[in-house]
C-alpha positions in Angstrom: 10.9 49.5 -24.8 10.9 49.6 -21.0 14.1 47.9 -19.8 15.3 47.1 -16.3 19.0 46.3 -15.9 20.4 44.7 -12.8 24.2 45.4 -12.6 26.0 48.5 -13.7 29.5 47.4 -14.4 31.4 47.4 -17.7 28.7 45.3 -19.5 25.5 46.3 -17.7 26.5 50.0 -17.7 27.3 50.0 -21.4 24.1 48.2 -22.3 22.2 50.8 -20.3 23.9 53.7 -22.0 23.4 52.3 -25.5 19.7 51.4 -24.9 19.0 54.8 -23.6 20.8 56.4 -26.6 18.6 54.3 -28.9 15.5 55.8 -27.3 14.5 53.0 -24.8 13.3 53.8 -21.3 16.0 52.3 -19.0 16.3 51.9 -15.3 19.1 50.4 -13.4 19.8 48.8 -10.0 22.9 47.4 -8.3 24.1 46.3 -4.9 25.7 49.6 -4.1 24.3 52.4 -1.9 21.8 54.9 -3.1 24.3 57.7 -3.7 26.5 55.6 -5.9 23.6 54.2 -7.8 22.1 57.7 -8.4 25.5 58.9 -9.6 25.9 56.0 -11.9 22.4 56.5 -13.3 23.1 60.1 -14.0 26.4 59.2 -15.7 24.6 56.7 -18.0 21.6 58.9 -18.7 19.1 56.5 -17.2 16.9 56.2 -14.1 17.9 54.6 -10.8 15.6 52.0 -9.2 15.4 49.8 -6.2 15.8 46.0 -6.6 12.1 45.6 -5.9 11.0 48.0 -8.6 13.5 47.2 -11.2 11.4 44.3 -12.4 8.1 46.2 -12.4 6.5 47.7 -15.5 9.2 46.5 -17.9 9.3 44.4 -21.0 12.9 43.2 -20.7 15.0 42.5 -17.6 18.7 42.2 -18.2 20.9 40.5 -15.5 24.4 41.7 -15.8 26.1 40.5 -12.6 28.9 38.0 -11.9 27.7 34.4 -11.9 28.5 34.1 -8.2 26.1 36.9 -7.4 23.1 35.2 -9.0 22.2 33.1 -5.9 22.4 36.3 -3.8 19.5 38.0 -5.7 16.2 38.1 -3.8 14.6 34.6 -4.1 11.3 36.1 -5.1 12.7 38.7 -7.5 10.8 37.4 -10.5 7.9 35.9 -8.6 5.3 38.4 -9.9 6.9 39.2 -13.2 4.5 38.3 -16.1 5.5 35.4 -18.3 5.8 37.6 -21.4 8.6 39.7 -19.8 12.0 38.7 -21.4 14.8 37.9 -18.9 18.3 38.1 -20.4 21.5 36.7 -18.8 24.8 38.3 -19.8 27.0 36.4 -17.3 30.1 34.3 -17.9 31.4 31.8 -15.4 35.0 32.1 -14.3 36.0 29.8 -11.3 38.8 32.2 -10.1 36.1 34.9 -9.6 32.9 32.9 -9.0 34.3 30.1 -6.9 33.5 26.5 -7.6 29.9 25.9 -8.8 29.7 22.1 -9.0 26.8 21.9 -11.4 28.5 24.1 -13.9 31.9 22.4 -13.4 30.1 19.1 -14.1 28.9 20.3 -17.4 25.6 22.2 -16.8 25.3 25.1 -19.3 25.8 28.3 -17.4 22.5 30.0 -18.3 20.6 26.8 -17.7 22.0 26.9 -14.2 21.1 30.6 -13.9 17.6 29.9 -15.1 17.3 27.3 -12.3 18.5 29.7 -9.7 15.9 32.3 -10.8 13.1 29.7 -10.8 12.2 30.9 -14.3 12.4 28.5 -17.3 12.3 31.2 -20.1 15.6 33.1 -20.3 17.7 34.5 -23.1 21.5 34.4 -23.2 23.0 37.4 -25.0 25.5 40.3 -24.7 28.1 37.8 -23.3 30.4 36.9 -26.1 32.1 40.3 -26.6 34.6 42.1 -24.5 33.4 45.2 -22.7 35.6 47.4 -24.9 34.1 45.9 -28.0 30.6 46.4 -26.7 31.3 50.0 -25.8 33.2 51.1 -29.0 32.9 48.4 -31.6 29.3 49.0 -32.8 28.6 50.1 -36.3 25.6 51.1 -38.4 23.6 48.2 -39.9 24.9 48.9 -43.5 28.6 49.1 -42.4 31.0 46.4 -43.7 32.6 44.0 -41.2 29.9 44.6 -38.6 30.7 42.6 -35.5 28.1 40.0 -34.5 26.7 38.9 -31.2 25.2 35.5 -30.3 21.7 35.1 -28.8 20.4 31.8 -27.4 17.0 30.9 -25.9 13.9 28.8 -26.0 11.6 31.7 -26.9 11.6 32.6 -30.6 9.7 35.9 -29.8 12.2 36.7 -27.0 15.1 36.1 -29.3 13.5 38.3 -32.0 13.1 41.2 -29.5 16.6 40.9 -28.2 18.0 40.7 -31.7 16.4 44.2 -32.2 18.2 45.5 -29.1 21.5 44.0 -30.3 21.0 45.9 -33.5 20.3 49.1 -31.6 23.6 48.5 -29.8 25.4 48.5 -33.1 25.9 44.8 -33.8 24.5 42.0 -35.9 22.8 39.1 -34.1 23.2 35.4 -34.8 20.7 32.9 -33.4 22.8 30.2 -31.6 19.9 27.9 -30.8 18.1 26.9 -27.6 19.3 28.0 -24.2 21.0 24.6 -23.9 23.2 25.5 -26.8 24.4 28.8 -25.3 27.6 26.9 -24.2 28.7 27.6 -27.8 29.4 31.2 -26.8 30.7 30.7 -23.3 34.4 31.3 -22.4 36.7 28.8 -24.0 34.9 28.6 -27.4 35.8 30.1 -30.8 32.8 32.4 -30.6 33.9 34.1 -27.3 35.5 37.5 -27.6 36.9 37.0 -31.0 35.1 39.9 -32.8 33.5 38.0 -35.8 31.1 39.0 -38.5 27.8 37.2 -38.7 28.9 34.6 -41.1 32.2 34.0 -39.2 30.3 33.8 -36.0 28.0 31.1 -37.4 31.1 29.0 -38.3 32.6 29.6 -34.8 29.5 28.5 -33.1 29.5 25.3 -35.1 33.1 24.7 -34.4 32.9 24.9 -30.6 33.7 21.8 -28.6 31.9 21.7 -25.3 34.3 19.2 -23.6 37.3 21.5 -24.4 35.8 24.9 -23.3 36.6 24.8 -19.6 40.2 23.9 -20.0 40.7 26.6 -22.8 39.0 29.2 -20.6 41.3 28.4 -17.7 44.4 28.4 -20.0 43.5 31.8 -21.4 43.1 33.3 -17.9 46.4 31.8 -16.7 48.4 32.9 -19.7 47.0 36.4 -19.9 47.4 36.9 -16.2 51.0 35.8 -16.3 52.0 38.5 -18.8 54.3 41.2 -17.3 52.1 44.0 -18.6 48.3 44.0 -19.2 47.6 43.3 -22.9 45.8 45.8 -25.1 42.3 45.2 -26.3 43.5 44.1 -29.8 46.1 41.8 -28.2 43.4 40.1 -26.2 41.2 39.6 -29.3 44.1 38.2 -31.3 45.1 35.9 -28.4 41.5 34.5 -28.2 41.4 33.9 -31.9 44.7 32.1 -31.8 43.4 29.5 -29.4 41.5 27.9 -32.3 42.9 26.7 -35.5 39.5 26.6 -37.2 38.5 30.1 -36.1 37.8 32.2 -39.2 40.2 34.9 -38.1 43.0 32.8 -36.5 46.5 33.9 -37.2 
């Protein structure tokens, strides 16, 4: 597939590298200068692109930028993009980084808000419920035991089917979490977020999420992890996230 990725950080860069390794044609763009972008593209084994051209002649567009950066994207970015092109949002809202976004703080689902900012009603939420380290190194072959699963939400069945294929290419199982309005079930502060679950476990975690509790648990996690005297290891972060929820399949 022809894939354009906006954002080349820990998540966007890893997705780009994995998609290229799986045989897809990938181009990337970011807000940095040309030299840095070209160096990053060479590092990832993909092509560099301008923001104007990143959305042209592609079948999938992946937005992998902080939530606060969404309104700063060109207002007409998707104006001429055909309706059949799939737009994927990987972002997660964190007030300490993204400032106060009143609509999200009042309960609007993050990717529903992103969709409104883009002026495009059809969008997929995926690649957001795993830590960057998990995404980079936790993938397994389809037949492997205990393969980690990733949630995918959206209003387009065909779009979710295609993104499920890309998730498989990245080394993970995919679990359909419902319409875009249900994507809160794998936002920060839910049992499905960064807890490294198998497909069956993730289905349970998605069902167990409580929307009204997610924001406070998200903020609790940031405060407690930030207060530690030394930065926790990747396994420690996963175990901490699991331990936030008594009903999580892997809670300790």
